[in-house]
Residue, then its C-alpha position, 0 to 999 in steps of 0.5 A: m301742139s301735135s295731133g299725137s298729144k291730143k290723141v294721148i289726152i283723148a285716150a286717157l279721158i275716155g279710159n278714166a271716165l269709164i274707170s271712175i264709174t266702175k270704181f265708184s260702183a265697186a266702192v259703194f257695193t264693197g265699202s272699200s276705202a282704197m277703191m273709193s280713193e281710186g274712184i276719186h283719183s280717176l274722176v280727178d284725172t278725167g277732169n284734168q284731161i278735159l282741162l288739158l284739151y281746153g288749154m290746147k284749144q285756147a293755145e291755138k287762138p291767133a295773136d290779137e291786140d291784147f295778146p300780140f304773141g298769141h295764147g300759147k302759154e294757155i297750155y302751160f297755165w292749164s297744165f299747172v292747174v292740173a297739178i294743183l287739182i291733183f294735189a288739192l282734190g285727188g291727194s287730199a281727198s284720198i288721204y282724208q278718206g284713208v284717215q277716216h277708214v283707219l279711225h273707223p274701219v269698215e269691213i269689205v264685203n264682196p271683195l271679188i268685185n274690187y278685184l274684177v274692177l281693178g283688173f279691168a282698170l289695169l287694162f284700161e289704164g295700161a292701154a292709155w299709159y302705153i299710148a302716152l309712153r309711145e308718144f313721149r318716146r317719139s317726142k323725146g328723141e335721143w334725150g333720156y327720160i329725165d332730161a326729156v321731161k326737163r327740156a320738154k316745152d309741150p307739157s301735155v304729153f308728160v302730164v298725162l304720162f305722169e298721171d297714168s303712171a301714178a294711176m297704175l301705181g295706185l291700182l297696185v296699192a289698192f289691190l294690195g290693201i284690199l288683199l291684205t285686209q281680206v287675208t289678215g282681217i286687219l280692217y285699217l289696212d284698206g285705209l292705209a292703202s287709201i292714204m298711200i294712194g293720196l301720197i302718190l298723188v301728192g308726190t305726182a302733183i308736186w313734181l308736175a307743178h315743178e316741171t310746169k312752173g318754169l314754162l309758165i313764168g317764161e323758160s328759155a329755149n333749149k341750149s341747142v337752139v340758143q347755141g344754134i342761133r349764136k353760131i349763125l350770128q358768129a358766122n356772119s361777117n358783118i357782126e363784130t361781137v355777139n352780146e346776148v341771145l335771150t329766148m323765151h317760149m311763148g308756147p310749145n311751138f313759139i320761141l321769142a328771141n331777143i338778140s344784141v349784137d355789135f355790127k361792124n362800124s363800116l356798115s351803113a344803115d342800109d347794110v345793117e338793115e339788109c344784114i338783119v333780114v338775112i339773119d332773121q331768115a337764117i335763124k327761122n330756116k334753121h329753127p322754125f319754132v323761133q317765130r319772132i326775132f328782135i335784133e338790137a345794134e349795141r356796142a360790145k359790152 
């Protein structure tokens, strides 16, 4: 995991912790359902960033007898837990809060406090969002945004970016809900804004769960890496046929490769052994994330 990823998460953690306190305070003073939902949202996000930092720390643990390929998948597990928490705590709590205020509307008092808190929250969230976006742009390279999320093997950056994007959208919804409630006098509009914030969180959670699921259960390396490995094998004059190139990410920076090739029949056992050493070194030089390689000598299928 890069230091940039950790910086993004720490920035989001500090911002959300400060924002959650101000949002809950404003909700208590004004009675706004949308503001209470936003407080829940920021509190959940704060907990999520703590979990991501914990996952990154666990993923750095070295390999041992019980986990011979290391603990890199810890970050995938905790990213998936974050998605579940956004859905279960953030989304469901906001929707419940909104439904209660639609059924039993409460008049918003001192709305100016809400506007001030939302304004400061937009500044804090905007700063965290910008840091996350800048790091995501740096890591995505030439890929488009959608492709970069689909191909990304380190979920920590795009998880925070998605969270912050949902937070910015939620703040705008909360602002509109409070404003419309004040202008029209229709009290349940504040509750509807809370429900919309909950739906935004649920949508974000589903998307994050979908993107992290593949990494958690064993996603292959990107096609460019697989094709690069295959080209190295095909360029070796001692290989008759390349049967399979199977890869799996054991962590963001750890690729496991299992290769099946048909060596030329004229090679001796020593020749095959030397060839395997050359292939292993060539692949690792070209693709440093490929840390473990298993090569099987197998007749062409």
